[in-house]
ROZA-219831 format. One line per field, with one value per residue: x, y, z of N, C-alpha, C, O in turn; residue in three letters. Coordinates in steps of 0.1 Angstrom, whole numbers, padded with zeros to 4 digits. Layout:
% ROZA-219831
n_xx (X_...)
n_yy (Y_...)
n_zz (Z_...)
ca_xx (X_...)
ca_yy (Y_...)
ca_zz (Z_...)
c_xx (X_...)
c_yy (Y_...)
c_zz (Z_...)
o_xx (X_...)
o_yy (Y_...)
o_zz (Z_...)
residuo (ALA_...)
//
This chain:
% ROZA-219831
n_xx (1666_1651_1640_1654_1638_1630_1624_1615_1641_1659_1671_1652_1644_1620_1611_1599_1586_1581_1564_1560_1529_1531_1553_1542_1522_1538_1551_1528_1520_1542_1540_1516_1521_1542_1531_1537_1537_1537_1544_1569_1581_1584_1602_1624_1631_1637_1658_1677_1681_1689_1713_1729_1732_1745_1769_1780_1784_1802_1823_1833_1818_1793_1758_1734_1705_1683_1663_1638_1654_1677_1707_1716_1731_1719_1701_1696_1719_1737_1762)
n_yy (0686_0714_0742_0775_0805_0839_0862_0892_0903_0884_0850_0822_0790_0764_0742_0712_0694_0663_0658_0645_0643_0654_0671_0689_0700_0713_0732_0747_0757_0773_0792_0804_0814_0832_0849_0847_0853_0832_0796_0795_0818_0811_0789_0802_0820_0801_0787_0808_0812_0787_0784_0805_0796_0772_0782_0795_0774_0759_0776_0772_0782_0783_0778_0793_0792_0810_0800_0802_0818_0803_0796_0776_0752_0751_0724_0712_0715_0703_0678)
n_zz (-0745_-0730_-0748_-0746_-0737_-0744_-0719_-0707_-0714_-0705_-0709_-0703_-0689_-0691_-0666_-0657_-0630_-0612_-0582_-0549_-0532_-0505_-0507_-0526_-0510_-0491_-0507_-0516_-0491_-0484_-0504_-0497_-0471_-0475_-0493_-0520_-0555_-0572_-0577_-0589_-0580_-0552_-0555_-0566_-0545_-0525_-0537_-0537_-0510_-0501_-0516_-0505_-0479_-0482_-0494_-0472_-0454_-0469_-0468_-0443_-0422_-0397_-0393_-0372_-0351_-0330_-0306_-0284_-0267_-0267_-0284_-0311_-0333_-0367_-0375_-0400_-0415_-0400_-0393)
ca_xx (1668_1641_1645_1654_1629_1633_1614_1620_1655_1668_1667_1646_1640_1609_1615_1588_1590_1571_1566_1550_1518_1536_1561_1533_1516_1548_1552_1516_1521_1552_1535_1506_1526_1551_1523_1544_1528_1537_1553_1582_1587_1588_1614_1636_1635_1642_1672_1687_1684_1697_1726_1736_1735_1756_1781_1785_1789_1814_1834_1837_1810_1782_1745_1727_1692_1680_1650_1635_1666_1689_1714_1720_1734_1708_1702_1695_1732_1746_1765)
ca_yy (0697_0724_0754_0787_0815_0853_0868_0905_0905_0873_0837_0813_0776_0758_0730_0705_0684_0655_0660_0638_0651_0661_0682_0699_0707_0722_0743_0755_0764_0784_0802_0811_0822_0842_0857_0847_0854_0819_0786_0798_0827_0803_0782_0812_0824_0789_0785_0818_0810_0774_0786_0813_0788_0762_0789_0798_0761_0755_0785_0768_0788_0775_0786_0791_0797_0813_0795_0804_0824_0794_0796_0763_0751_0747_0709_0709_0715_0696_0665)
ca_zz (-0736_-0733_-0755_-0739_-0743_-0739_-0710_-0702_-0715_-0700_-0713_-0692_-0693_-0684_-0660_-0651_-0619_-0605_-0567_-0541_-0526_-0493_-0512_-0532_-0499_-0485_-0517_-0514_-0478_-0485_-0513_-0490_-0459_-0480_-0502_-0533_-0566_-0580_-0573_-0594_-0570_-0541_-0559_-0568_-0532_-0518_-0542_-0532_-0496_-0500_-0521_-0496_-0467_-0487_-0495_-0458_-0448_-0476_-0464_-0430_-0413_-0391_-0393_-0359_-0348_-0316_-0303_-0269_-0261_-0268_-0297_-0314_-0348_-0375_-0376_-0414_-0420_-0391_-0397)
c_xx (1658_1648_1644_1644_1632_1621_1621_1635_1664_1662_1663_1644_1629_1614_1602_1592_1578_1574_1556_1541_1523_1544_1553_1526_1526_1550_1540_1516_1530_1547_1525_1512_1536_1544_1530_1534_1527_1546_1567_1589_1592_1601_1626_1641_1642_1656_1682_1691_1693_1712_1735_1740_1746_1769_1788_1791_1802_1826_1839_1829_1799_1769_1738_1714_1691_1665_1648_1647_1678_1694_1719_1723_1721_1709_1702_1709_1742_1750_1777)
c_yy (0708_0736_0766_0797_0828_0858_0881_0906_0894_0859_0829_0800_0771_0745_0724_0694_0676_0656_0651_0647_0659_0673_0693_0707_0717_0734_0753_0763_0775_0795_0811_0820_0833_0852_0858_0847_0840_0809_0789_0808_0820_0796_0791_0816_0813_0786_0795_0816_0797_0777_0795_0805_0778_0769_0792_0785_0757_0764_0782_0775_0779_0784_0782_0797_0800_0810_0795_0809_0815_0794_0782_0762_0746_0732_0705_0707_0709_0682_0664)
c_zz (-0740_-0739_-0746_-0745_-0737_-0731_-0704_-0702_-0711_-0705_-0701_-0698_-0685_-0679_-0653_-0641_-0615_-0590_-0560_-0535_-0514_-0497_-0518_-0521_-0492_-0494_-0516_-0502_-0478_-0494_-0505_-0479_-0464_-0490_-0516_-0544_-0574_-0573_-0577_-0585_-0557_-0544_-0560_-0554_-0524_-0524_-0538_-0518_-0494_-0505_-0511_-0484_-0471_-0488_-0482_-0452_-0455_-0472_-0449_-0419_-0408_-0392_-0380_-0360_-0333_-0314_-0288_-0262_-0261_-0282_-0299_-0329_-0355_-0379_-0391_-0420_-0411_-0396_-0404)
o_xx (1656_1659_1634_1643_1638_1610_1630_1641_1676_1650_1669_1643_1629_1620_1595_1602_1567_1586_1545_1544_1519_1543_1556_1525_1522_1551_1542_1513_1527_1550_1525_1508_1537_1549_1530_1523_1517_1553_1577_1601_1603_1610_1637_1653_1652_1665_1693_1703_1703_1721_1746_1751_1755_1779_1800_1802_1811_1838_1847_1832_1796_1771_1736_1711_1697_1656_1655_1649_1689_1687_1726_1717_1713_1719_1708_1712_1754_1742_1782)
o_yy (0711_0740_0768_0797_0829_0857_0880_0910_0895_0857_0829_0798_0773_0737_0731_0687_0681_0654_0650_0659_0671_0683_0705_0719_0728_0746_0765_0775_0786_0807_0823_0832_0843_0862_0868_0842_0838_0812_0786_0807_0824_0796_0787_0816_0815_0783_0792_0817_0798_0772_0792_0807_0776_0764_0791_0785_0752_0760_0789_0773_0770_0797_0771_0806_0794_0816_0789_0804_0819_0792_0777_0769_0739_0729_0695_0699_0709_0676_0653)
o_zz (-0752_-0737_-0739_-0757_-0725_-0735_-0697_-0692_-0713_-0705_-0691_-0710_-0673_-0686_-0646_-0644_-0614_-0586_-0564_-0533_-0513_-0491_-0517_-0522_-0489_-0489_-0516_-0501_-0473_-0491_-0506_-0478_-0456_-0494_-0523_-0542_-0581_-0564_-0570_-0583_-0552_-0535_-0556_-0552_-0517_-0516_-0535_-0515_-0487_-0499_-0509_-0479_-0463_-0484_-0480_-0447_-0449_-0474_-0444_-0407_-0415_-0391_-0376_-0367_-0325_-0319_-0280_-0250_-0256_-0292_-0291_-0337_-0349_-0386_-0394_-0428_-0413_-0404_-0409)
residuo (MET_PRO_LYS_ALA_ARG_GLU_THR_SER_GLY_SER_ALA_THR_ARG_ARG_ILE_GLN_MET_ASP_MET_PRO_PRO_LYS_SER_VAL_GLU_ARG_LEU_GLU_ARG_LEU_ARG_ASP_ILE_THR_GLU_ALA_ALA_SER_TYR_ALA_GLU_VAL_MET_ARG_ASN_ALA_LEU_ARG_LEU_TYR_GLU_ALA_MET_ILE_GLU_GLU_VAL_GLU_ALA_GLY_ASN_GLU_ILE_PHE_VAL_LYS_ARG_ASP_GLY_VAL_VAL_ALA_PRO_LEU_ALA_VAL_PHE_ALA_GLY)
//
């Protein structure tokens, strides 16, 4: 198990992942369009968003998007 390290007052752990090229491209694209400072920032933001959406779904709520004036359930969480 990786050793925790102290960074600005909070313990952090380094996690290394192998990703297929397509996933790396997606990560790079998200970093660029969000102007994130690092891949770690993209991952932190993605985890916060994913966690918030999962919590809503687990609470029995639905997530909707409005596309071209039409409101529909977000397909990622449908099923």
